[in-house]
C-alpha positions in Angstrom: 0.0 0.0 0.0 2.8 2.4 0.8 4.4 1.7 -2.5 1.1 2.6 -4.2 0.9 5.9 -2.3 4.5 6.8 -3.3 3.7 5.8 -6.9 0.6 7.9 -7.0 2.4 11.0 -5.6 5.1 10.5 -8.3 2.4 10.4 -11.0 0.8 13.6 -9.6 4.2 15.3 -9.6 4.7 14.3 -13.3 1.4 15.9 -14.1 2.2 19.0 -12.1 -0.8 18.4 -9.8 -0.7 20.1 -6.4 -1.2 17.6 -3.6 -3.2 18.7 -0.5 -3.5 16.3 2.4 -6.3 17.6 4.7 -5.3 15.7 7.8 -1.6 16.5 7.5 -1.2 20.3 7.5 2.6 20.2 7.3 2.2 19.1 3.7 0.0 22.1 2.9 2.3 24.9 3.9 3.7 27.2 1.3 7.4 27.7 1.5 7.8 29.9 -1.6 10.3 27.5 -3.2 8.5 24.6 -5.0 11.7 22.4 -4.8 11.8 22.8 -1.0 8.1 22.1 -0.7 8.6 18.9 -2.8 11.6 17.9 -0.7 9.7 18.3 2.5 6.7 16.5 1.2 8.7 13.6 0.0 10.7 13.4 3.2 7.4 13.3 5.3 5.9 10.6 3.1 9.1 8.5 3.3 9.2 8.9 7.1 5.5 8.0 7.4 6.1 5.0 5.2 9.1 3.9 7.3 7.1 4.2 10.5 4.1 2.3 9.1 6.4 -0.5 7.9 8.1 -0.7 11.3 4.7 -0.8 13.0 3.5 -3.7 10.8 6.7 -5.6 11.4 6.4 -5.1 15.1 2.8 -6.3 15.1 3.8 -9.4 13.2 6.6 -10.1 15.6 4.2 -9.9 18.5 1.8 -12.3 16.9 4.4 -15.0 16.7 
C-alpha cells in the first residue's frame, strides 16, 4: 500500500498536480520554493512509510 501511495504521488508530480493532504497540515504549507516544498513532502511521506512498515513488522513479531 505504501508503494502505491508513493507511486501515486510521483504520478501527480509528473502531471504538475498540487497535492493537498487535509489531515496533515505540514504538507499544505507554502514555502515559496517549489523544490523545497517537494523535498519536505517527499521526506514526510518517506518517514511515514518507514514508521508504518516498522509498526507492521512489530505487530507481526508480537503475533508469533
